C-alpha positions, -999 to 999 in steps of 0.1 A, spaced: -1 0 0 13 34 -9 9 66 12 15 101 2 33 125 28 20 158 17 43 184 28 31 219 19 32 257 28 -1 268 40 -7 306 48 -27 314 79 -62 326 70 -58 318 32 -85 292 30 -88 293 -7 -51 292 -13 -44 264 11 -73 244 -4 -58 247 -39 -25 237 -26 -40 206 -10 -59 196 -41 -28 198 -62 -9 176 -38 -38 149 -37 -37 150 -74 0 142 -74 -5 116 -48 -33 98 -68 -13 99 -101 15 81 -80 -10 54 -69 -13 64 -33 -40 49 -13 -40 73 15 -29 110 18 -17 128 49 -13 165 56 2 185 84 -14 199 116 -41 228 111 -32 227 74 -67 241 64 -63 274 82 -24 276 86 -6 275 119 -2 294 141 -35 312 137 -33 328 171 -62 351 181 -77 347 147 -92 316 163 -113 339 184 -131 353 154 -164 336 143 -158 346 106 -125 328 105 -141 297 119 -168 298 96 -145 301 66 -127 272 80 -156 251 81 -167 260 47 -134 252 33 -134 217 48 -167 210 33 -157 223 -2 -124 204 -1 -141 172 10 -165 175 -21 -137 182 -45 -114 155 -34 -112 122 -53 -140 100 -37 -114 68 -39 -85 85 -21 -89 90 18 -71 121 29 -61 130 68 -60 167 73 -53 188 103 -82 210 111 -102 228 138 -131 213 156 -157 231 174 -161 221 212 -196 219 215 -195 212 253 -175 243 260 -205 263 272 -217 237 295 -184 225 309 -164 258 308 -136 244 284 -121 261 256 -142 267 224 -121 247 199 -100 214 196 -70 208 176 -81 179 153 -77 157 123 -104 149 99 -107 121 75 -120 132 40 -137 103 22 -165 98 -1 -173 135 -3 -175 140 35 -151 151 62 -154 135 97 -132 142 128 -114 110 138 -88 125 161 -81 153 187 -49 166 203 -41 158 240 -11 175 246 -11 213 242 22 231 244 24 264 263 61 271 262 85 291 238 64 302 208 35 280 216 2 291 234 -23 262 224 -40 260 258 -52 296 252 -76 283 223 -78 245 225 -95 221 249 -73 189 254 -85 155 244 -85 131 274 -88 99 255 -61 96 228 -66 59 228 -97 66 208 -78 84 179 -79 54 156 -93 53 120 -94 23 97 -81 27 62 -78 0 36 -79 -27 65 -54 -8 87 -58 3 121 -41 37 121 -33 56 154 -34 93 148 -14 119 169 -9 156 165 25 172 169 32 172 207 14 141 213 44 123 201 68 142 223 63 127 258 79 92 256 92 85 292 122 63 278 134 92 256 128 123 278 144 126 312 118 153 323 84 152 307 58 181 304 28 160 308 15 128 326 -1 110 296 16 96 266 -8 93 237 15 71 217 17 46 245 -21 46 248 -27 40 210 0 12 212 -19 -4 238 -52 -1 218 -37 -24 192 -29 -3 161 -10 -12 130 4 20 120 11 55 137 5 87 119 17 120 134 5 155 117 27 183 129 35 219 127 69 217 143 93 246 138 130 242 130 159 256 152 192 244 163 196 235 200 230 252 205 255 267 181 275 236 181 244 213 188 220 193 166 191 206 147 155 201 155 152 176 126 177 154 141 161 154 176 128 146 158 140 117 140 160 103 171 128 106 192 105 91 168 128 62 160 131 54 197 93 56 199 90 32 169 116 8 184 98 9 217 63 -1 204 74 -20 175 56 1 150 60 23 120 52 59 119 44 84 92 53 119 103 40 148 80 53 183 90 44 217 79 70 235 57 74 273 50 80 306 67 55 323 90 71 357 99 98 346 124 90 310 127 103 286 101 90 252 95 115 228 78 92 200 68 114 170 72 84 146 68 93 110 72 83 75 72 99 59 103 103 24 114 122 6 142 151 -2 116 152 31 97 135 55 74 118 48 39 138 77 23 158 107 32 135 135 44 129 167 20 137 197 40 127 234 34 106 226 3 70 215 -6 69 178 -17 47 150 -21 67 119 -8 54 85 -17 59 57 8 53 19 2 40 3 33 51 -30 21 87 -22 13 116 -24 39 125 9 58 162 8 64 174 43 49 195 67 71 191 104 70 217 124 53 238 145 75 235 183 68 259 209 79 242 230 106 253 262 89 235 250 55 203 245 74 205 278 91 210 294 57 180 276 43 158 287 73 167 324 67 164 324 32 130 306 34 121 334 60 128 362 38 111 346 7 81 338 26 77 373 44 80 389 10 55 366 -7 28 364 20 29 401 26 29 411 -11 63 429 -10 81 423 -41 115 436 -34 140 441 -5 161 471 4 189 475 32 216 496 42 253 486 32 277 497 57 307 477 43 305 455 74 299 418 78 264 420 90 249 440 61 269 420 36 255 386 49 220 399 50 223 412 15 236 378 1 208 361 21 182 383 5 196 375 -30 195 339 -23 159 345 -12 145 367 -39 170 372 -66 197 400 -74 171 420 -93 149 424 -64 174 436 -39 186 471 -35 216 482 -14 222 517 -1 254 529 12 250 561 34 284 574 44 287 600 72 316 623 81 331 594 102 328 567 76 360 552 64 371 549 28 369 511 28 335 510 41 321 526 8 348 505 -12 336 472 5 299 480 1 304 487 -37 324 456 -42 296 436 -24 269 450 -46 290 442 -77 296 406 -66 260 401 -58 247 419 -89 221 442 -69 212 478 -75 233 501 -55 230 537 -44 250 560 -24 233 586 -2 257 606 19 243 616 52 268 644 62 241 671 51 218 656 74 242 655 104 249 691 98 213 701 96 205 681 126 235 698 144 222 733 133 186 725 145 198 711 179 227 737 185 206 759 209 195 728 230 228 711 230 248 742 238 274 735 266 271 697 264 296 672 253 291 654 221 283 617 227 255 591 222 227 614 212 249 627 183 262 593 173 224 578 173 213 606 150 235 592 124 218 558 126 184 574 127 192 595 97 200 562 79 169 544 91 148 575 80 162 573 43 158 535 41 122 538 55 115 566 27 128 542 -1 107 513 13 75 534 14 82 550 -20 88 516 -39 69 491 -17 100 474 -6 107 452 24 132 468 47 156 444 61 173 453 94 209 438 95 217 435 132 228 401 148 221 383 180 250 395 198 241 432 193 204 426 202 215 407 233 233 435 248 215 464 233 244 476 211 219 490 185 200 522 180 162 523 183 144 539 153 178 537 134 195 504 125 167 485 143 143 500 115 128 470 93 100 447 84 121 416 92 155 409 110 169 380 91 201 374 112 191 387 145 190 349 157 227 345 147 254 352 171 282 374 157 305 344 155 279 326 136 276 355 112 313 351 103 308 313 99 279 317 76 298 343 56 328 321 51 306 292 41 287 314 16 320 321 0 329 283 -3 325 283 -41 339 318 -48 340 353 -32 305 368 -28 310 386 5 342 407 3 371 392 23 378 427 38 342 427 52 347 394 70 382 401 82 382 438 94 374 447 131 338 455 135 328 490 140 296 511 140 317 540 127 296 567 146 326 585 159 363 586 147 383 554 150 356 536 168 357 498 173 330 476 188 356 462 214 357 500 227 323 490 243 320 454 242 342 421 249 357 405 218 329 388 201 344 354 205 344 358 242 310 378 243 291 350 224 304 322 248 289 343 276 257 351 259 250 314 249 253 305 286 231 334 297 205 337 271 200 302 254 208 282 286 196 306 312 224 299 335 232 319 367 258 344 365 282 327 390 278 293 372 288 310 338 318 326 352 329 293 368 322 273 337 341 297 313 369 307 336 359 344 338 357 368 365 323 371 380 319 408 377 329 405 339 299 381 334 276 402 356 283 435 336 272 415 304 242 400 321 231 435 334 235 447 297 212 420 284 186 426 310 184 464 306 181 460 269 146 444 269 129 474 261 148 475 226 142 440 219 104 446 226 104 470 197 126 450 175 115 438 141 102 402 139 135 378 139 139 348 116 144 321 142 171 295 138 179 290 177 162 271 204 159 303 224 151 331 200 137 366 211 102 358 199 98 329 222 116 345 252 92 365 275 107 389 298 91 420 314 101 452 296 99 470 329 119 455 356 149 461 379 164 423 382 200 421 371 211 396 397 217 360 391 
């Protein structure tokens, strides 16, 4: 028996577009001889839909789409789809109004056959806000072509006590289904991608390790179908797979739509291809830029080119996502800009083949200075004057974006965002922050990787000491520790949430040195609160980190 793993990129609320995508995938599955097609979690409405789930019109559109879809699907090909189900008992029991569910579309009708039990409320997830948990996962069984199929939804497969040392929930739905006597497990997911540490495994590797462990434990095979595509900052990698105790049916396809045909009667012994982490980070960011541009209807991108590594890498990523003809770089030298900054920016634009403009901001500096002269009289020149340069650049970039309908990309990295080494309403301006979840050391590593087949990013941009160039002879190390040292501390403080004393001991650094960095992180929360949406590549991104903006804690 052949089964189709339909890995598609739904857009939240684009019911008609999602329906058409599903119909195309099912048509491909039918031509390949599939007798069952499986889609991802909440594929009808897109994931995550957040507070759109509270709107009656959204729910009505969802229900109409399911009915239309079931009527248009081939009557002889059963299809499992992730969908919403109204909780009719909510008013009586006081529960949530919806369930995260799976429907079987067959013979022109759609009927719910499974509901989600485990509702994540950590990181970027907040499902308990909308959904009522299902208390009887052992009933999530559907029969197709003589097979008893146990259906789980994403998190339902993430609670095996033999795999995880600490579990979030007391119930293991997979264990319950295995005990109910099923022939096959299916998991419909919307599981975002990330890397666990800069030197660690990716989410796709963790998933496969976990699911293979589950399959070995219960002696069952599992079909895992995951969403693909970008949703602002969250990136879904797909990676759908047919997994058995002895291996996979085939290597998973990542960061691309696909209909993968799996033969249940064939041996599953394949091993997944090992992919360099930097390659997957690159693919996640490129997908994020492309998806944001497409789903918001923005045909092109613009960014400031300083001649430094951050803007250079962002420009190269934008070209990989959109094409050189849809990217514009603007250099905005000030009275403090070095000669090589403009030279390196020009070389980058030439290497990438993008449109390039030069807009000197010295006239704006002088105009600001003249306007503020009376107010600033008798004061020392300092941060206010430096930040005016960044804000002048931000204003020019926003003007270009508004005039030509372009997506402004902000170019700051995670190290700068962590310690607040950025200017609000200046270099933080932008619709999307592609590299704000890459530590500075990761920025350098990706730039070198992108030059592996030839120089795209000027070597000078990679090798020169980082500088904001807001005052004469300025270097980042005037304010910050060297990034190689800073990033080691920040990974421990931000991604691992370790106490200051423990970080100092682990890294062999003075406690007051680590304390100073921690204080910078904590006092910069107000900047991150106003930051552009960040393309997530780490397990601990700004979008999933919830700290109060106003607080006075800078202790351990």
